[in-house]
C-alpha positions, 0 to 999 in steps of 0.5 A: 822626557815623554811626549805626554810630559811635553804636551803637559808642559806646553799647555801649562806654558801656553796658559802662563803666556796668556796670563803674562800677556795680560800683565797679571800674575793671578791670570798667569797662574790661572792660565797655567792651571787651565792649560793643565786641566785642558790637557787632563781632559784630553788625556782622559778622553784618550784613556776612555777610548783605550778602555772602550777598545780594551773592553771590546777586545777587538785587535783589528779595531784599535783606536788611532792614537799617538804618543804614549797612548798610541804605543800602549794601544799597539802593545795591547793589540799585539798581546790581544792577537796572540791571545786570540791565536791561542784561543783559536788553537785551544778551540780547535783542539777542543773541537777535535777532542770532542769529535773524537769522543763523539766518534767513540763506540763508548758513551761519555757523559760529563756531570757537574758537582751537583750531578747535572749533565754538562756534555754528552756524546750521542752514543751515551744519549742513545744508551741512556735514552735522553737528548744530548742537546735538550737535556743539557743542565738536567739532573741525570738521576731524573733522566735515568730512572733505574733503581740500580743507577739511583743507588749507585749514584747516591752511594758514591762507591764508583770502584765498580761498574753496574749494568742497567736496562737501556731503551730497546726496539721493544719494551720486552727486549731492552738493551743491556748497558754497562755503566761506570762513574769516574770522579775528577776535578772539583767533585765533577764526574765522568760517566762511561757507558757501553752496550753489552747486549751483544756480549751477553747474548753471545755468552748466553748462546755459548752456555746454551751451545755447551749445554746442548752439545753436552745433552746431545752427547750424553744420551748416546754415551748413556746408551753405549755405557749401558750396553757395554755394562750389560754385555760385560756382566750378563751372558747373552745369546748370539741374537741379543748380542747382535742386536745390542751391537747394532744399537751401539753402532747406531749410537756411535754413528750418531755421535760421529755425525754430531761431531762431524756437523760441529766441525763443519760449523766451526770450519765455516765460521772460522774460514774466509768466505769462498771467492768467485774463482771456481765454477761448478755445473749446477746439474752435477750438484743436483744429480749428486744430492738426488742420488744421495737422497735416493740411497737414504730413503732406501735405507730408512724408509719402509716405503721409499720416497718418490724423489725426482729432480726438476728441470731448470735453467742450464747454470754454472754456480760459483763457490766452494763445491764441498760447502754447496754440496753439504748445504744441498745434501742437508736440505735433501736429507731433512726432506727424506727424514721428515717426510713420511715414507712414500711421500713426494720430494722434488728438487731443482734450480730456478731463476727468480724475477729479481735475477737471483737463482735458488736451489729448492727442495719441496716435500709433502711432509707434515709441514712446520707451524708458523711460530717455529719458522724464524728459529729453524736455523738456530743450532739444536732447535727442533720442532719435534725433538723425539722425531729428530732423534729417531731419524738421526738428526743432530739439529745442526743441519739448517744452521750449516745451510744458513752459514753456507748460504751467507758465505756465498752472499745468499740466504736460506728461505723457508715456506711451509704449511702445516699438514701440507708440506714445506719448501726450503731454498738456498738463494744465491745472488746474480754474481754467483751464477751464470748461464751455460754457453752452448758450444 
């Protein structure tokens, strides 16, 4: 027999005893009934305490009851604690999952069945230009106002991705965002976004590069083919034959130079940066490129240039000797090719106030207009295409200089005034240079 039944019988018995004491059967029955009602009221109070506790669902604040209600409370408390542990574990896993999505390089947006934003990571918000907290519950079509996206969302054909313009640093330079929707659950949608600006830029650069290389090679090949056909079909005097062969040799040399520069760029981009192990005499590098420049001016200029090295600090430079020589020679040869004959060219090493050291080449050439300066290191970019080809330039020299400087932790700097001349410099960080110690 349970405790609750015993309590009920005791109260009824007490009521009956009270009625029997008064020697009245009616009072005896009424006393038993009152005892039962009192027990029901007390039991109801206990039940209400249990129900209030269950509504709050706090396992640590269980009511202190005895008997059957106490046992029920204890069992419920254990069940609640288990559910709380499961909920905490589920919350932790959900937080980890959301943190992983938040760290993803791809944007993720969860949409409800009506197209309202339920959750978004910061990446997607940046891709699409909305606030991940403030705009929760907003219709995504009201936030992403792009005709292609609106048609994509309304069409319901999500088997392919689309590309739209995203917010960029300037309105004239929007980012390119790839977007695809994946339906799931009860008409809910998962939207994935990716920034493909760099991919498109690389593809554009690849197309431009192939087009430029094709154009640069086509011209000398056309000249060579024409001369070969002429020599094969028309009898030539020795003087004409010699002149044609000289021109063919020039075009062949031009193609060799172009291929050599392309291979140099490919090697620079595909190999690891040089370590700090090899220390080279800076004056030795300077004297080498000055001697090359003097030989070049004797070969191509009617009036040789005035080329002189400038005295500077006594330094050692750390890096790849062949790369540094290639970059320095490119700056010197550009100065010779673009400065009119008889012009002055000065080159040397100098230490800057910030501790960096730079190799500089100063010339008295025609200078470069300010609008061209930011693009000078682009491949095949030429300020004057006709003059560049006349002097034997490939349009890759400054691109090589930029890559060499970056591989040594430095950069290229250009200062130029139209009609007065230019100064090109390779700046190297303090870790790449040291003073020579006199013995």
